[in-house]
N, CA, C and O atoms as CSV, one atom per row, in Angstrom:
chain,resi,resn,atom,element,x,y,z
A,1,MET,N,N,-140.144,65.818,-17.016
A,1,MET,CA,C,-140.102,64.916,-15.897
A,1,MET,C,C,-139.718,63.522,-16.410
A,1,MET,O,O,-140.253,63.043,-17.410
A,2,ILE,N,N,-138.801,62.901,-15.717
A,2,ILE,CA,C,-138.351,61.559,-16.098
A,2,ILE,C,C,-139.160,60.527,-15.329
A,2,ILE,O,O,-139.305,60.611,-14.109
A,3,THR,N,N,-139.683,59.553,-16.062
A,3,THR,CA,C,-140.414,58.474,-15.403
A,3,THR,C,C,-139.554,57.218,-15.409
A,3,THR,O,O,-138.894,56.897,-16.398
A,4,VAL,N,N,-139.577,56.538,-14.313
A,4,VAL,CA,C,-138.799,55.316,-14.167
A,4,VAL,C,C,-139.755,54.141,-14.326
A,4,VAL,O,O,-140.786,54.070,-13.658
A,5,GLY,N,N,-139.402,53.223,-15.217
A,5,GLY,CA,C,-140.285,52.102,-15.502
A,5,GLY,C,C,-140.131,50.958,-14.513
A,5,GLY,O,O,-139.284,50.983,-13.620
A,6,LEU,N,N,-140.964,49.971,-14.700
A,6,LEU,CA,C,-140.966,48.796,-13.832
A,6,LEU,C,C,-139.644,48.053,-13.899
A,6,LEU,O,O,-139.162,47.553,-12.883
A,7,HIS,N,N,-139.051,47.974,-15.089
A,7,HIS,CA,C,-137.809,47.217,-15.248
A,7,HIS,C,C,-136.668,47.784,-14.402
A,7,HIS,O,O,-135.818,47.029,-13.930
A,8,ALA,N,N,-136.641,49.078,-14.210
A,8,ALA,CA,C,-135.577,49.678,-13.393
A,8,ALA,C,C,-135.701,49.247,-11.935
A,8,ALA,O,O,-134.703,48.923,-11.291
A,9,TYR,N,N,-136.925,49.243,-11.420
A,9,TYR,CA,C,-137.140,48.805,-10.041
A,9,TYR,C,C,-136.810,47.324,-9.877
A,9,TYR,O,O,-136.239,46.914,-8.866
A,10,LEU,N,N,-137.172,46.532,-10.876
A,10,LEU,CA,C,-136.878,45.102,-10.802
A,10,LEU,C,C,-135.386,44.830,-10.907
A,10,LEU,O,O,-134.891,43.887,-10.290
A,11,LEU,N,N,-134.666,45.628,-11.669
A,11,LEU,CA,C,-133.202,45.489,-11.727
A,11,LEU,C,C,-132.560,45.821,-10.388
A,11,LEU,O,O,-131.632,45.139,-9.953
A,12,VAL,N,N,-133.049,46.861,-9.741
A,12,VAL,CA,C,-132.533,47.215,-8.415
A,12,VAL,C,C,-132.849,46.111,-7.410
A,12,VAL,O,O,-131.999,45.740,-6.600
A,13,ALA,N,N,-134.071,45.589,-7.464
A,13,ALA,CA,C,-134.449,44.508,-6.560
A,13,ALA,C,C,-133.607,43.266,-6.813
A,13,ALA,O,O,-133.182,42.604,-5.865
A,14,ALA,N,N,-133.361,42.942,-8.070
A,14,ALA,CA,C,-132.536,41.773,-8.399
A,14,ALA,C,C,-131.097,41.970,-7.936
A,14,ALA,O,O,-130.468,41.036,-7.439
A,15,ALA,N,N,-130.577,43.180,-8.098
A,15,ALA,CA,C,-129.209,43.458,-7.650
A,15,ALA,C,C,-129.104,43.348,-6.126
A,15,ALA,O,O,-128.151,42.763,-5.612
A,16,LEU,N,N,-130.072,43.903,-5.410
A,16,LEU,CA,C,-130.072,43.800,-3.949
A,16,LEU,C,C,-130.177,42.344,-3.496
A,16,LEU,O,O,-129.495,41.926,-2.560
A,17,PHE,N,N,-131.033,41.581,-4.168
A,17,PHE,CA,C,-131.196,40.177,-3.806
A,17,PHE,C,C,-129.908,39.402,-4.079
A,17,PHE,O,O,-129.512,38.552,-3.281
A,18,ALA,N,N,-129.255,39.692,-5.202
A,18,ALA,CA,C,-128.007,38.999,-5.537
A,18,ALA,C,C,-126.903,39.333,-4.540
A,18,ALA,O,O,-126.142,38.450,-4.145
A,19,ILE,N,N,-126.808,40.584,-4.132
A,19,ILE,CA,C,-125.813,40.980,-3.131
A,19,ILE,C,C,-126.087,40.270,-1.812
A,19,ILE,O,O,-125.162,39.785,-1.160
A,20,GLY,N,N,-127.351,40.209,-1.421
A,20,GLY,CA,C,-127.715,39.504,-0.197
A,20,GLY,C,C,-127.410,38.019,-0.280
A,20,GLY,O,O,-126.915,37.433,0.683
A,21,LEU,N,N,-127.700,37.404,-1.416
A,21,LEU,CA,C,-127.431,35.979,-1.592
A,21,LEU,C,C,-125.939,35.688,-1.532
A,21,LEU,O,O,-125.517,34.709,-0.916
A,22,LEU,N,N,-125.144,36.533,-2.167
A,22,LEU,CA,C,-123.685,36.359,-2.090
A,22,LEU,C,C,-123.188,36.527,-0.662
A,22,LEU,O,O,-122.280,35.815,-0.232
A,23,GLY,N,N,-123.771,37.455,0.067
A,23,GLY,CA,C,-123.388,37.637,1.464
A,23,GLY,C,C,-123.699,36.420,2.310
A,23,GLY,O,O,-122.914,36.051,3.184
A,24,VAL,N,N,-124.849,35.786,2.054
A,24,VAL,CA,C,-125.219,34.589,2.810
A,24,VAL,C,C,-124.302,33.427,2.453
A,24,VAL,O,O,-123.890,32.668,3.331
A,25,LEU,N,N,-123.983,33.285,1.179
A,25,LEU,CA,C,-123.190,32.138,0.743
A,25,LEU,C,C,-121.703,32.266,1.039
A,25,LEU,O,O,-121.038,31.259,1.284
A,26,LEU,N,N,-121.173,33.473,1.023
A,26,LEU,CA,C,-119.727,33.640,1.117
A,26,LEU,C,C,-119.201,34.044,2.483
A,26,LEU,O,O,-118.036,33.790,2.792
A,27,ARG,N,N,-120.022,34.658,3.295
A,27,ARG,CA,C,-119.550,35.156,4.588
A,27,ARG,C,C,-119.678,34.106,5.671
A,27,ARG,O,O,-120.499,33.195,5.564
A,28,ARG,N,N,-118.866,34.229,6.719
A,28,ARG,CA,C,-118.883,33.287,7.831
A,28,ARG,C,C,-119.274,33.944,9.155
A,28,ARG,O,O,-119.399,33.256,10.167
A,29,ASN,N,N,-119.463,35.235,9.163
A,29,ASN,CA,C,-119.867,35.959,10.361
A,29,ASN,C,C,-121.391,35.957,10.440
A,29,ASN,O,O,-122.059,36.334,9.477
A,30,THR,N,N,-121.948,35.537,11.575
A,30,THR,CA,C,-123.401,35.430,11.674
A,30,THR,C,C,-124.101,36.782,11.545
A,30,THR,O,O,-125.216,36.845,11.028
A,31,LEU,N,N,-123.480,37.846,11.997
A,31,LEU,CA,C,-124.097,39.174,11.856
A,31,LEU,C,C,-124.181,39.589,10.388
A,31,LEU,O,O,-125.192,40.141,9.955
A,32,ILE,N,N,-123.132,39.326,9.630
A,32,ILE,CA,C,-123.131,39.656,8.201
A,32,ILE,C,C,-124.156,38.800,7.464
A,32,ILE,O,O,-124.859,39.294,6.583
A,33,ILE,N,N,-124.244,37.517,7.819
A,33,ILE,CA,C,-125.236,36.641,7.204
A,33,ILE,C,C,-126.645,37.152,7.509
A,33,ILE,O,O,-127.512,37.167,6.636
A,34,TYR,N,N,-126.859,37.562,8.738
A,34,TYR,CA,C,-128.169,38.082,9.145
A,34,TYR,C,C,-128.514,39.366,8.386
A,34,TYR,O,O,-129.647,39.540,7.939
A,35,MET,N,N,-127.545,40.254,8.243
A,35,MET,CA,C,-127.781,41.484,7.490
A,35,MET,C,C,-128.047,41.180,6.020
A,35,MET,O,O,-128.853,41.861,5.385
A,36,SER,N,N,-127.384,40.173,5.477
A,36,SER,CA,C,-127.612,39.790,4.087
A,36,SER,C,C,-129.023,39.232,3.896
A,36,SER,O,O,-129.667,39.494,2.880
A,37,LEU,N,N,-129.495,38.469,4.867
A,37,LEU,CA,C,-130.877,37.973,4.799
A,37,LEU,C,C,-131.877,39.118,4.820
A,37,LEU,O,O,-132.873,39.087,4.098
A,38,GLU,N,N,-131.621,40.116,5.634
A,38,GLU,CA,C,-132.497,41.286,5.681
A,38,GLU,C,C,-132.446,42.057,4.363
A,38,GLU,O,O,-133.459,42.602,3.926
A,39,LEU,N,N,-131.285,42.105,3.734
A,39,LEU,CA,C,-131.156,42.767,2.437
A,39,LEU,C,C,-131.984,42.037,1.383
A,39,LEU,O,O,-132.628,42.665,0.543
A,40,MET,N,N,-131.962,40.712,1.434
A,40,MET,CA,C,-132.780,39.926,0.508
A,40,MET,C,C,-134.276,40.180,0.748
A,40,MET,O,O,-135.053,40.277,-0.202
A,41,LEU,N,N,-134.663,40.285,1.999
A,41,LEU,CA,C,-136.058,40.567,2.333
A,41,LEU,C,C,-136.477,41.940,1.803
A,41,LEU,O,O,-137.588,42.100,1.297
A,42,ASN,N,N,-135.600,42.916,1.917
A,42,ASN,CA,C,-135.915,44.257,1.408
A,42,ASN,C,C,-135.951,44.289,-0.116
A,42,ASN,O,O,-136.684,45.091,-0.694
A,43,ALA,N,N,-135.174,43.434,-0.774
A,43,ALA,CA,C,-135.239,43.345,-2.231
A,43,ALA,C,C,-136.613,42.846,-2.672
A,43,ALA,O,O,-137.178,43.331,-3.652
A,44,VAL,N,N,-137.134,41.882,-1.941
A,44,VAL,CA,C,-138.487,41.391,-2.234
A,44,VAL,C,C,-139.509,42.500,-1.994
A,44,VAL,O,O,-140.470,42.631,-2.752
A,45,ASN,N,N,-139.311,43.290,-0.955
A,45,ASN,CA,C,-140.221,44.417,-0.692
A,45,ASN,C,C,-140.216,45.419,-1.837
A,45,ASN,O,O,-141.269,45.918,-2.233
A,46,VAL,N,N,-139.038,45.715,-2.367
A,46,VAL,CA,C,-138.948,46.653,-3.498
A,46,VAL,C,C,-139.700,46.098,-4.700
A,46,VAL,O,O,-140.422,46.833,-5.373
A,47,ALA,N,N,-139.536,44.812,-4.972
A,47,ALA,CA,C,-140.236,44.204,-6.106
A,47,ALA,C,C,-141.750,44.221,-5.901
A,47,ALA,O,O,-142.498,44.503,-6.837
A,48,LEU,N,N,-142.205,43.922,-4.687
A,48,LEU,CA,C,-143.644,43.941,-4.416
A,48,LEU,C,C,-144.243,45.333,-4.599
A,48,LEU,O,O,-145.319,45.480,-5.179
A,49,VAL,N,N,-143.553,46.338,-4.110
A,49,VAL,CA,C,-144.050,47.712,-4.265
A,49,VAL,C,C,-144.029,48.132,-5.730
A,49,VAL,O,O,-144.932,48.833,-6.188
A,50,ALA,N,N,-143.006,47.710,-6.466
A,50,ALA,CA,C,-142.938,48.047,-7.894
A,50,ALA,C,C,-144.098,47.413,-8.662
A,50,ALA,O,O,-144.736,48.075,-9.481
A,51,PHE,N,N,-144.372,46.143,-8.402
A,51,PHE,CA,C,-145.494,45.492,-9.070
A,51,PHE,C,C,-146.822,46.109,-8.649
A,51,PHE,O,O,-147.732,46.250,-9.466
A,52,SER,N,N,-146.932,46.473,-7.394
A,52,SER,CA,C,-148.158,47.098,-6.911
A,52,SER,C,C,-148.397,48.436,-7.604
A,52,SER,O,O,-149.521,48.750,-7.995
A,53,ARG,N,N,-147.342,49.212,-7.749
A,53,ARG,CA,C,-147.482,50.505,-8.421
A,53,ARG,C,C,-147.769,50.325,-9.912
A,53,ARG,O,O,-148.552,51.071,-10.499
A,54,TYR,N,N,-147.127,49.327,-10.512
A,54,TYR,CA,C,-147.334,49.067,-11.939
A,54,TYR,C,C,-148.776,48.642,-12.220
A,54,TYR,O,O,-149.376,49.072,-13.205
A,55,ASN,N,N,-149.327,47.791,-11.341
A,55,ASN,CA,C,-150.704,47.324,-11.522
A,55,ASN,C,C,-151.741,48.272,-10.941
A,55,ASN,O,O,-152.943,48.044,-11.079
A,56,GLN,N,N,-151.279,49.335,-10.291
A,56,GLN,CA,C,-152.133,50.353,-9.684
A,56,GLN,C,C,-153.119,49.749,-8.681
A,56,GLN,O,O,-154.310,50.059,-8.683
A,57,THR,N,N,-152.581,48.878,-7.827
A,57,THR,CA,C,-153.356,48.298,-6.735
A,57,THR,C,C,-152.582,48.513,-5.443
A,57,THR,O,O,-151.431,48.949,-5.459
A,58,MET,N,N,-153.223,48.206,-4.336
A,58,MET,CA,C,-152.563,48.340,-3.037
A,58,MET,C,C,-152.147,46.990,-2.465
A,58,MET,O,O,-151.671,46.919,-1.332
A,59,ASP,N,N,-152.320,45.925,-3.230
A,59,ASP,CA,C,-152.039,44.586,-2.718
A,59,ASP,C,C,-150.580,44.425,-2.295
A,59,ASP,O,O,-150.299,43.933,-1.202
A,60,GLY,N,N,-149.666,44.833,-3.146
A,60,GLY,CA,C,-148.244,44.720,-2.821
A,60,GLY,C,C,-147.854,45.555,-1.622
A,60,GLY,O,O,-147.033,45.132,-0.808
A,61,ASN,N,N,-148.433,46.733,-1.504
A,61,ASN,CA,C,-148.131,47.604,-0.372
A,61,ASN,C,C,-148.610,46.996,0.941
A,61,ASN,O,O,-147.958,47.142,1.975
A,62,ILE,N,N,-149.743,46.318,0.896
A,62,ILE,CA,C,-150.257,45.669,2.107
A,62,ILE,C,C,-149.337,44.522,2.504
A,62,ILE,O,O,-149.029,44.349,3.683
A,63,PHE,N,N,-148.892,43.728,1.510
A,63,PHE,CA,C,-147.941,42.655,1.802
A,63,PHE,C,C,-146.665,43.208,2.416
A,63,PHE,O,O,-146.137,42.643,3.374
A,64,VAL,N,N,-146.170,44.308,1.870
A,64,VAL,CA,C,-144.935,44.915,2.384
A,64,VAL,C,C,-145.129,45.375,3.823
A,64,VAL,O,O,-144.225,45.218,4.645
A,65,PHE,N,N,-146.271,45.929,4.137
A,65,PHE,CA,C,-146.550,46.359,5.512
A,65,PHE,C,C,-146.439,45.187,6.474
A,65,PHE,O,O,-145.820,45.308,7.531
A,66,PHE,N,N,-147.031,44.059,6.117
A,66,PHE,CA,C,-146.964,42.882,6.987
A,66,PHE,C,C,-145.550,42.291,7.034
A,66,PHE,O,O,-145.111,41.818,8.082
A,67,ILE,N,N,-144.844,42.318,5.912
A,67,ILE,CA,C,-143.468,41.811,5.892
A,67,ILE,C,C,-142.577,42.648,6.796
A,67,ILE,O,O,-141.755,42.100,7.530
A,68,ILE,N,N,-142.724,43.958,6.755
A,68,ILE,CA,C,-141.919,44.827,7.614
A,68,ILE,C,C,-142.267,44.605,9.079
A,68,ILE,O,O,-141.384,44.645,9.936
A,69,THR,N,N,-143.541,44.371,9.376
A,69,THR,CA,C,-143.945,44.099,10.754
A,69,THR,C,C,-143.312,42.806,11.258
A,69,THR,O,O,-142.787,42.766,12.371
A,70,VAL,N,N,-143.357,41.763,10.459
A,70,VAL,CA,C,-142.753,40.487,10.848
A,70,VAL,C,C,-141.232,40.615,10.917
A,70,VAL,O,O,-140.602,40.011,11.785
A,71,ALA,N,N,-140.644,41.385,10.023
A,71,ALA,CA,C,-139.190,41.565,10.017
A,71,ALA,C,C,-138.710,42.279,11.277
A,71,ALA,O,O,-137.614,42.001,11.763
A,72,ALA,N,N,-139.512,43.186,11.808
A,72,ALA,CA,C,-139.118,43.867,13.043
A,72,ALA,C,C,-139.042,42.883,14.202
A,72,ALA,O,O,-138.114,42.935,15.009
A,73,ALA,N,N,-140.012,41.995,14.280
A,73,ALA,CA,C,-139.968,40.964,15.323
A,73,ALA,C,C,-138.816,39.997,15.073
A,73,ALA,O,O,-138.164,39.546,16.015
A,74,GLU,N,N,-138.567,39.681,13.815
A,74,GLU,CA,C,-137.470,38.777,13.458
A,74,GLU,C,C,-136.125,39.370,13.860
A,74,GLU,O,O,-135.251,38.649,14.341
A,75,VAL,N,N,-135.954,40.648,13.671
A,75,VAL,CA,C,-134.700,41.301,14.050
A,75,VAL,C,C,-134.479,41.202,15.553
A,75,VAL,O,O,-133.371,40.911,16.004
A,76,ALA,N,N,-135.514,41.438,16.316
A,76,ALA,CA,C,-135.377,41.369,17.771
A,76,ALA,C,C,-135.001,39.962,18.224
A,76,ALA,O,O,-134.102,39.795,19.048
A,77,VAL,N,N,-135.676,38.959,17.696
A,77,VAL,CA,C,-135.387,37.575,18.087
A,77,VAL,C,C,-134.027,37.131,17.566
A,77,VAL,O,O,-133.258,36.502,18.293
A,78,GLY,N,N,-133.728,37.453,16.323
A,78,GLY,CA,C,-132.455,37.046,15.731
A,78,GLY,C,C,-131.257,37.651,16.436
A,78,GLY,O,O,-130.276,36.957,16.703
A,79,LEU,N,N,-131.326,38.936,16.737
A,79,LEU,CA,C,-130.214,39.569,17.445
A,79,LEU,C,C,-130.080,39.045,18.862
A,79,LEU,O,O,-128.968,38.935,19.378
A,80,ALA,N,N,-131.194,38.720,19.496
A,80,ALA,CA,C,-131.132,38.135,20.836
A,80,ALA,C,C,-130.435,36.772,20.792
A,80,ALA,O,O,-129.640,36.453,21.675
A,81,ILE,N,N,-130.730,35.978,19.775
A,81,ILE,CA,C,-130.067,34.677,19.632
A,81,ILE,C,C,-128.579,34.849,19.371
A,81,ILE,O,O,-127.763,34.123,19.939
A,82,ILE,N,N,-128.219,35.794,18.524
A,82,ILE,CA,C,-126.800,36.023,18.221
A,82,ILE,C,C,-126.060,36.510,19.465
A,82,ILE,O,O,-124.937,36.073,19.721
A,83,VAL,N,N,-126.668,37.404,20.240
A,83,VAL,CA,C,-126.033,37.884,21.469
A,83,VAL,C,C,-125.876,36.751,22.469
A,83,VAL,O,O,-124.848,36.656,23.140
A,84,ALA,N,N,-126.889,35.886,22.578
A,84,ALA,CA,C,-126.797,34.742,23.500
A,84,ALA,C,C,-125.686,33.779,23.065
A,84,ALA,O,O,-124.942,33.266,23.901
A,85,LEU,N,N,-125.579,33.541,21.764
A,85,LEU,CA,C,-124.501,32.683,21.266
A,85,LEU,C,C,-123.133,33.304,21.529
A,85,LEU,O,O,-122.186,32.606,21.891
A,86,TYR,N,N,-123.035,34.611,21.345
A,86,TYR,CA,C,-121.754,35.275,21.592
A,86,TYR,C,C,-121.369,35.197,23.069
A,86,TYR,O,O,-120.209,34.955,23.401
A,87,ARG,N,N,-122.339,35.402,23.945
A,87,ARG,CA,C,-122.042,35.329,25.379
A,87,ARG,C,C,-121.601,33.932,25.795
A,87,ARG,O,O,-120.765,33.777,26.685
A,88,ARG,N,N,-122.160,32.928,25.157
A,88,ARG,CA,C,-121.829,31.557,25.530
A,88,ARG,C,C,-120.517,31.088,24.908
A,88,ARG,O,O,-119.714,30.439,25.579
A,89,ARG,N,N,-120.290,31.410,23.627
A,89,ARG,CA,C,-119.126,30.895,22.889
A,89,ARG,C,C,-118.018,31.919,22.652
A,89,ARG,O,O,-116.920,31.548,22.238
A,90,GLN,N,N,-118.284,33.187,22.906
A,90,GLN,CA,C,-117.323,34.276,22.697
A,90,GLN,C,C,-116.900,34.420,21.230
A,90,GLN,O,O,-115.789,34.868,20.945
A,91,THR,N,N,-117.780,34.045,20.308
A,91,THR,CA,C,-117.511,34.210,18.891
A,91,THR,C,C,-118.832,34.289,18.130
A,91,THR,O,O,-119.865,33.818,18.607
A,92,VAL,N,N,-118.785,34.890,16.941
A,92,VAL,CA,C,-119.945,34.917,16.061
A,92,VAL,C,C,-119.620,34.281,14.715
A,92,VAL,O,O,-120.384,34.426,13.761
A,93,MET,N,N,-118.505,33.584,14.631
A,93,MET,CA,C,-118.106,32.910,13.400
A,93,MET,C,C,-118.853,31.584,13.282
A,93,MET,O,O,-118.957,30.837,14.255
A,94,VAL,N,N,-119.370,31.295,12.095
A,94,VAL,CA,C,-120.216,30.129,11.883
A,94,VAL,C,C,-119.452,28.828,12.138
A,94,VAL,O,O,-120.009,27.892,12.713
A,95,GLU,N,N,-118.189,28.757,11.721
A,95,GLU,CA,C,-117.417,27.523,11.872
A,95,GLU,C,C,-117.224,27.133,13.335
A,95,GLU,O,O,-117.109,25.950,13.655
A,96,GLN,N,N,-117.188,28.108,14.205
A,96,GLN,CA,C,-116.914,27.843,15.610
A,96,GLN,C,C,-118.177,27.662,16.442
A,96,GLN,O,O,-118.096,27.350,17.630
A,97,LEU,N,N,-119.331,27.854,15.835
A,97,LEU,CA,C,-120.599,27.688,16.547
A,97,LEU,C,C,-121.134,26.285,16.272
A,97,LEU,O,O,-121.843,26.070,15.289
A,98,ASN,N,N,-120.802,25.352,17.122
A,98,ASN,CA,C,-121.261,23.990,16.952
A,98,ASN,C,C,-122.115,23.559,18.129
A,98,ASN,O,O,-122.052,22.401,18.542
A,99,ALA,N,N,-122.896,24.450,18.668
A,99,ALA,CA,C,-123.689,24.180,19.879
A,99,ALA,C,C,-124.746,23.106,19.638
A,99,ALA,O,O,-125.108,22.393,20.574
A,100,LEU,N,N,-125.245,22.970,18.426
A,100,LEU,CA,C,-126.300,22.010,18.151
A,100,LEU,C,C,-125.753,20.600,17.890
A,100,LEU,O,O,-126.527,19.643,17.859
A,101,ARG,N,N,-124.477,20.460,17.708
A,101,ARG,CA,C,-123.887,19.159,17.425
A,101,ARG,C,C,-123.820,18.279,18.645
A,101,ARG,O,O,-124.012,17.068,18.536
A,102,SER,N,N,-123.553,18.845,19.801
A,102,SER,CA,C,-123.383,18.008,20.996
A,102,SER,C,C,-124.615,17.956,21.860
A,102,SER,O,O,-124.614,17.290,22.896
């Protein structure tokens, strides 16, 4: 049986976080930026679960449960805001969304 160590999980979490960060910094579509933020949040969840398993406690798992609960509400509110912006401006591109300027 092959056992996977803590470093492997942390490498996966770091890679997911880096991909999410690049998506936030380089993309101009609000949906892609939003998905990248969620990817970063899930990378943190992977790291928390890995540390929790490594330390043989349930603390990280409890944090992940609450993070996923808050993320579900965040998705509902965030998508509602994006849909409202699209209905008003007919675009989801960041450069063209200047509703807060005026």
